[in-house]
Every structure is written in structure tokens, then in C-alpha cells.
N, C-alpha and C positions, 0 to 999 in steps of 0.2 A: 531607501527602498531598493531591494535587489531586483534587477530586471533580467539579468543574464542567467541562462540555465547552467552555464559553467560555474558561476558563482554559487548558485544554489547547491550544485553537486559538491563543490568544495566545502561548503558549510556542513552538508550532510556527512562528508568524510571526516571533518573535524569533530563532529558529534560522536561518530563511531570511535575515533581515536581517543576522545575524552572518556568514553565509556570503557575503553580498553585499558587505559593507563591511569585513570583517576584524576583527582584534582591537584595533587602535589606537583607533578611535572608541569602542569599548566600554570600553577602559581609561580613556579620558578621561572618559567618562560616569560611571564608577565613582568617579573622583576628584571630579567635580562633585557627585555625590549624597552624598558624605561631607562636603561643605561645607554647614554649617547654613543659611547665608543662601540659597544656591542651592536647597536642598531646600525651604525655606519658600516661596520664590517659585514653584518648580515645583508644589508641592502646591496653592497658590492658583490657579495657571493651570488645573490639572486640575479642581479644584472648580468654577471659573467656567465652564469649557468644558462640564462635565457639567450644570451648572445652566442655562446658556443653551440647550444642546441639548434638555433636557427642556422648558424654557419655550416654545421655538419648535417643538417637536414634530419635531425632526430625528431621523431614524432612520438606522441604518447602510445603506450602499448594498447592493444585491443582497439575498440571502436574509438572514433574521434571524439564523440560525445557520449558519455555514459547516460543512458536513459534512466529516468526515475522509475522505480518499480511502482506498481499500482498503488500499494498502500501509502507510499510517500506522496504520490499525486493526490490521494484522498485527504491526507493530512494537510497538504498545502492548500487544498480547496477550502479548508476550515477558515483560512484568512479572509476569503471572500464571502462564503456562505456557510456559517457554522452549523446550522440546522441540517442543511442538505448533506454536509460532510459527515455528520453524526449518523444519519440514516444510512448513507452509503457504506460507512465503516461497519455498521451493524450488519447490513446485508452481506458485505464481503466476509466478515468473520463467520457468519452462519454458513456461507458457502464453503469457505476454506475448511472449517471444522467438520463439514459434512453433516451438520445438524439438520439441515434442510437440503433437498435436492441432492441426495448423496450419490446418485449414479449419473453418469454422463447422459444417459437417456432422459432422465428426469430433467436435467439441466437443459437439454436440447428442446424438450417439450415446453418448458418455461420460456425459453428464448423465442420459440415460434409464437407464443402468446404475445410477445413483445414485437413481433414482426421481423425477427432476426433469424436468418438461416445460417446455422452453425455448420461448418464443414470440418473443423479440426476433430481428430480422434482423441486428443488429450483433454481431459476434464479441466486441467489448470489453464490451458489456452482458451477453452470455451468460457471459463470464468472471466478471464480478462476481456473477451469480446462482449460478454453480457454486461460487465461493469462499465465498459466504455459507452455502451448504449444507455445504461441507467443514468450515467452522469448527465446525459442530454435531456432526461425527462424532467418535467416540472415537479416541484416539491409535493404537490397533492398526489400525484401518481406514485411517487416514491413512498409517501406515507402509507398509502393503501397496500403497497407491496410489503412494507415493514410489518404492518398488521398481520398480513398473511403468513409472514415468516416467524411471527411470535409463536411460542409453544402452544401446541394443541390445534393448530390450523391445518389447512389442507395441502401444505407443501412438503409432505414427507417428514414429519417430526420424528427424529430418531433419538431423541433424548430419553433418559430413563423414565421420566414422567410420561412421555409420549407412548413408550412401549408398555408401561404399566396401565395406561388408559386402554390401550388396545386389548391387553390380556384381560383386564377387569370387565370390559364391555363384552368380550367373547364369553367369559365365564358367566356373566349375568344372563346372557341369552340362552346358554346351555342349561342353566338352572330353571328356567321357565318351562 
């Protein structure tokens, strides 16, 4: 079981590299790592690199620890609580795609219903704050929010179906 955030970040980077290069280079690397001579040489290179980096005081570029992005955190949550993770991912995707709460003002109103006072002017920063709050909520409250976020409910449905319903209701009122 992986406990260290650095190890998780390393695995996430390996997945990205796998997606970039495909399975063939990884299959070749597996064969190479099974070769005792290659593995000894590779181990020595890693040890020397680590030793030289420490000796010269070389530090990783950028931040010391790469923080997980929010979607990665939600995916990791599925290991502990799959149902909660699925609901949070659904809500996150709806917010990111602007299917619901498409404006920052709508998002801020929703956040105030949760008891959260948003101060950021960026909608994406506010989404992160809202999602961090939602992660703390019990599954029952999250389920209720998901129901409200489903198509046709009162959180600003901007889907084609939502707009069609608005137009058709308006036309049916004018026809009477």
C-alpha cells in the first residue's frame, strides 16, 4: 500500500508517461529490468544520481511536492469510499462543464447555501473551494445535491434539454 504522497505523484506521472508512449516501450523496459546486468547498472546510475544531487544541493524544479489536482484527489477517494467519490466526480464534472451553476455568481450563491463564503473572483478557484467543502459532507447530503444537479432541476440547467424545456414552457404559456 502506498502511503507517501511523493510515491502517488510518481505513479501518476508514470501513468501519464504510459499514455504518452504506449505499451511497447514499457514492455521493453520490463524485459530490460529482468536482465540482471542491466538492473545492476541502472541501480548504480540511480544511486550516483541521487548522491551527486545531494552533494551539489540540486533540488527538484518548481514546488517541493507536486500537489494532486482536485480530480486526482477525487479519484483516489474512490479507494476509500466509491459511492461518495462517484457523486463528487459527477458534481465536479457538472460544475466544470458549466452544465449547472454556470456563472460565478450562481456558484457563490450555492456556496453560501453550504455555509461557505467564497472570496475568489475566479470561478475555477471557487469550484475547488466548494468541492473541498463537499468532500467533508456526509453521503446523504451529497446525494441530495446530486439530485438537484440532475437535468431539469433548479441549479441552472444549461443543457439542450434544459433550454428546450424553458422555451417550450414559455411557448405553452403564450399560447393560452
